[in-house]
Steps between C-alpha positions, in 0.01 A plus 500: 500500500172621646199415285177695524151357469501603134820304440352187652180541299704517178691183593177320594337609172795361307479161674125488441540580130773239449298228671184596308677483164660166581183346636298619199675242281482203738228316308669544164838391638344181632400373155836354398874541539511685167269759652684492832848545347435670162157666519383293205767646267283806433705778661544830306854627448470811719377303802770234458772764456401703805480179703860411411633839603290492818652163586854634465405806708500369854545665836865395499571658161514865614714387793731311267538800267555730800780276627661476158480877447636578845799272443568560131310809395268510200745294294476214749161420351669350195485184710141469377489749212717261299206260479333732248683298235351175629151647530497621141632161387191340653272751327617446144650151496290298745159650587326354196675165535387464861140575407510247217634229731161485677642378831387591852848557650843561351610175665239310298696598189725203580209266430452626143862591415679189629435127519569198718589476865722806484199719417317376808807549721543856376134587545487376859845642583414853384147490641620414850803733480297799383181420685651458847853639575501776239148613587588483868803726446299751297207494738730530798692792349193706417342418835816614678470831316139539612592402855759780507234745385242388756756501781622846405156653451264316733741340748374146427734213590643261242280195563166690513604695190576180308167348604304810395688538171463142386158434650300767318678440169459123517126536567407682180764322291400146588131577450503734198763321291692664217226737387471630854877547502490693171232748605642558847841548334349772280354689797810441711740628234309826466498545877867399541617745230288775654669439834848500345438828318349651814798410718748620235320837487509552877852358537638736236309788656655426839848569360406799285376329182670284239706800388655521847601133516843545331597780741366304795700191408812714453451651844456161668720271290761740365696400191304175452178691423571515126548124478175445691310693231679350200293272276808292418750380761833681520827314450572543871151402616502354850190291428471400132831460313496545123603137459186389680284730287662352188411152625142609568458633146691226317421184696258526792186594304508183289684265734339557840155379597290723724120512547348763275810517282547140387695463175238383256219580739356273765345492845220743581575701183436188292183435700360831372605413146316166523192677635493769229214463256725503190861508382469873441375552855787290634761719327329825594467395863873437541581820309275704731660338803851583378410864437332549838763302690801698380368845413209577735594337830869574576521877541258553792700245699836648401389854586382381843827313552713804414286722724540253787879523465469873575209512743617203709873568479670409825225260610692192623208262441470604135877490456500139621198406288461739202190313381315624807543857375190458285288402799645782712406755233142370511482568872685832485360700209146384427218706651201352677254337260760422239670257738208261472516524122872416509458202734218373279722554195777290649252231598372507142853462363563209733172321437527529120827306510410239759166421339680414178764295681232293668296440183805452275677268745187291551468459122836321495418266785154406370537518121849351478526264798172414669267454201731319254689282751318471833126521434389451142142516382347686794223756458557866415371596845758273664790665315374847587485394864855362473611831348366690798677266742826543306464880527473473878811277518702751300371779725623320812846437350530863395411614850774283650756640255392857582583444865849376409603718208722773635515746213272552199790513256620161625214339310598681180864392536407136566251473213739654250790279605302175483348595163829613347594344169170323430355766270654386173345154509160653580533721192632236261242234588263701278744551212720187490346158459798319657440635853350224713372455853839402635637830367274689737548267796878511472497879466298545819713257699827645371384855576403412855817305577735752340334805654490357850860378471618845394298672771566272795797288394721773362358842580642841406831422669588253224502795256693732728185694590374629832152548643422856386217586257735544202672168562163331545391619156831392345462157657150475360631582151782244521265236639243563229759470222645179646159348567366588156804348329487184713125454460515554123777244459312248714163526326651502151702189581195327650294596195737327260555202729129423543244399234286774344128530567305252290406620153124481546512729803724749321278509191193552718668782695622666180154488350337638813736793571636578147837642618647527147741284303816646656638234733220260405615396151476119539162524671362765265582270209270240655217751534486683167137598550586715804520865400692708752443873534799540734739754342815512709654794315194717560479384863864602552433847359192536723712395798761768425232767464329383818816511710584849366145622571505376860843640587423828322178539698660396829788744478296773332258508794794502741663794325174697516461429872841651574449805281697401190209577271670512159672163538189347653277610213757381246511154657121481515476605134740220405301253709179612328656446159604148598151428635347621173734265313385207712133579439567519126677163494235336716244609246701326228551185706152420622445122494158352523389475861462155639 
């Protein structure tokens, strides 16, 4: 793709702005690790919420959605749409609890929820696991997506692209800390969404507009065009069988762990909840993220993906790698001037994710390993310095993974399989006093062993399945069901076979987080002065309304895009009614901010 001087000036201006914002907060970030990792716990809800959605919007995300849509049509996106249920669970059942906990990382929760050696083992285990291999996989996956974009648009080789991508991001992240990450995320999300909308507009125009997409798909793909445009998979779907969709909606959303959609919250989402200035801000931040994540972002990518299936039909390179269709549309349909905006938008999407991964991953290594176990009692400046070193280490590991990871969706598959079945224990640790540290440790180990055994020891052949997309999805569903059952049996057995957390720790945790008496009866009886404002019945009703509002908005917008105005407006009206119901109930359930 040929870039003009104007394009290069736009890209240079973006880099300058990102570095300036990050560097502006260097002095403040150097005060302490609470400033470096949580911005002093004074972050407003709108900034925290936009930062979460910016983090989940990386350069690999449009490519991932393009590949999914090319293989399975619009309905293929249920692979990630099903996590709406998990996201809303975090909003109404966990956002306030996380803020009350007052920890720096979700891993630190082990130190206040559990006791004894097991608590220390769990804290170190999860900190190292999440801080290094998981962050390396995520960083590598999103870097690979950006490398594809830079190779396809600017002709840059893999190694130089990785160095450029990580180098600039690491500079402002390590210096500016979390507040620098938040403000660059805000700018980067606006730019990334602008680029996505821009490309969708030109991509649709190149095939005659969104109204011409159904006819274009019918011309190119014949009888399968209807299934490509369906919002629900057909019984004969070649990509997403109905059984797999049923597993997504009944099991995956609460059983599978994945960054940004952790059952019960966690990871970089929890980091924003910790940093919010109040419980109310914590809840509103996650609610804003969920709305933007599922209703605002998807359709520009899906429209571009569908247009690429028409415009690039017959292209052997795109047929072999459907994810590259997004990059090819950038080079093919954007006019001069807008190309620089789009490249800057993709860089913004990439940098918003990697900056969080570096800061979030470093928080585990420093807050949960280095400071409590390796170097106690050092100065605040020393720990900030250690945090910056940890960010660089994570950057280098992510770069190595990027050079080895063959396909962006491989990271998604691996993360989901290793995290399968662990969700229930992460949910119940808040609402059942009997869960202990060994419950979590055994769940993680059982999930890893079972998932890897099913994937590499048995494989699809053990279930009479082949290697096609449909069989791959069926195998995923079977593996998830087996893993979830095995993991649940293991951690429940371990829970009853090991001693509970000591009473003093449980009473302290109950008093700090106030999760309600349900599941905490014996401990609540020991703390009669603790008044809980957690109302599980109301939270459940808010969750139902929230899920209905998100799906109504998502599909209502989709119907409008493809010209089905009456149904689209009806769905949006229903979504609005559900949103109004949530606002009404939030007004009636407004605990004192902490």
